[in-house]
N, C-alpha and C positions, 0 to 999 in steps of 0.2 A: 180703509185704515192705512194711514201713511206712517212709516216708521219715524220714531222720534230721532232727530239728528244726534242727540247725545248718546242714545242707545246704539245707534249705528256706529258712531265713532268709538264707543266702548268695545263693540264686537270687533271692529277693525283693529283696535289697539291690542285686544287679546289675541287675535289671529296673528298679528305681526309679532307679538311677544313669543307665541308658540313657534312660529316659523323661525324666528331668530334663534331661539333656544335649540331648535332642531339643527339648524345649520352650524351653530357653535359646537353642539355635541358631535355632529358629524366631522367637523374640522378637527376637534381634539381627538376623536376616535381615529381619524386617518393619521394624525401625527403619532399617536401611540402605536398604531399598527405598523407604520413605517419604521419607527424606532425598534420595535420588537423583530420585525422582519429583517432589517439590515444587520441587527446584532447577531442573527443566526447565519448571515451570509458573508459578512466581512469582519475582520478583526482590526482593520485600520480605523483609528478613531476619527481621523480627518474625513474619511469617506462617510462614516456614520453621521457626523455633524452636518456635512454637506447634504446628504439625503434628507435628513429631518428638516433642515433649513429650506430646502426646495419645496417640500410639502407644506411647511408652515407659511411661507410667503405666497406661494402660488395656488394653494388649496387644491381643487380638483385637477387643473392642468398640471400642478406639481406632482400629483399622484401618477398621472400619465407619464410625465417625464421620468419619475422614479422607476416606474415599471419598465421603461425602455432601458435605463442604465443599470438596473440592479443585476447582480450576478445570477446566472442561471441556476447554480446549485448552492445549497447551504454548505457550511464548513463541514458538517457531519457527512453529507452526501459525497463531497470531494474526498474526504478521508476514507470512506468506504470504497469509493471507486479506486483510490490509490492502493488500498489493501487488495482489492480484487486483481488489479494489474500486477501487483507484486507477487501474488499467489500464482497467477498465470505464468509469469516469468520464471518463478521457481520450478513450476512443473515442467516448463520447457527445458530449463537448465538441468533437471534431474535425469535427463535421458542419458543412457549409458553409452559411452564411446569406447571404441577399441583403442588401446594405447599404441598399437602398431600402425593402423591406417586411418584412425579417426572416423571410421564409419559407425553408424548407429548399431548398437547391439541390444539384445534383450537381457534382462537381469539374470535369467536362469541359464543362459548359454555358457558353455565351458570353453568353447573355441570360436574364434571369429570366422565366419564363413568366407570372408573376402581374402584375408591374408594368413589365416590359419594360426594366428597368435593365440596362445593359451590364456584364457581369461580367468578361469577358476579351476580348482582342483577338487577331486572327489575324496571324501573321507574313506580311509581303508577299512573302517569298521562298519559304519552305517550306510555309506554310499552317497550321502547327501553332499551337495556342493558347498564349498567354502572358498573364501578369498585366498589368493595365493600367499598373501603375507601372514595369514593366521597360523599360529603354532599349535592350536588345539581346535578340535571340532566343537562348535557351539551347540550342536544338536545332541551329541552323545558324550562329549568330554574326552574323547580319545586324542592323545597327542599326535600331531602330524609329524612325519619323519622330517628331521632337520636337514637342510642342505649344507654340506660343509663349505666354508669359505676358503677360497684359494688364497694362500699366502705366498708371496714371492720369496724364493730362496736366494741367498747370496750367491753370486756368480762363482766365487772361488772356493766355496765351502766354508768360509770364515763367517763369524758372526758379525752383526752390524758394528759392534764396538771395535772388533779387530779391524774391520774395513776402515773405520774412521781413524784408527791409530795409524794404519798404513798410509792413509792419505796425507797425514801430517808430515 
């Protein structure tokens, strides 16, 4: 039994149609995938158009070219990476330094072991440490003793107004 030439040509026509439909669907799918992928990786519209155009014109070799030139990270991944780097820098910058010698100190130290600069003071009521500039203990609410400010006295015992009058 020999196949009928019309039946054979119909089978070839159907297979060609299915193959063509498959390749067209693959081509459109790669274009859509490229568009979605580049949209996640770049915000530059010119680069987006160029990437989709390469895949549209070159088909499978265009996808290979796109995979070579596409950015390694998505915009979100780059943002997360920058946040991690910023957090790391902040943690490094939060190290406590002695105002006298700029050496690293711990948060709970009251005196710098290198230059003996006073870093914190103790509360007279509860004994917990507090910053030198604080006027009240944040732990118990006890006021810290205030340090009197030195005021320069006039040299001749006269007031500033009298000194200004004498200068005229």
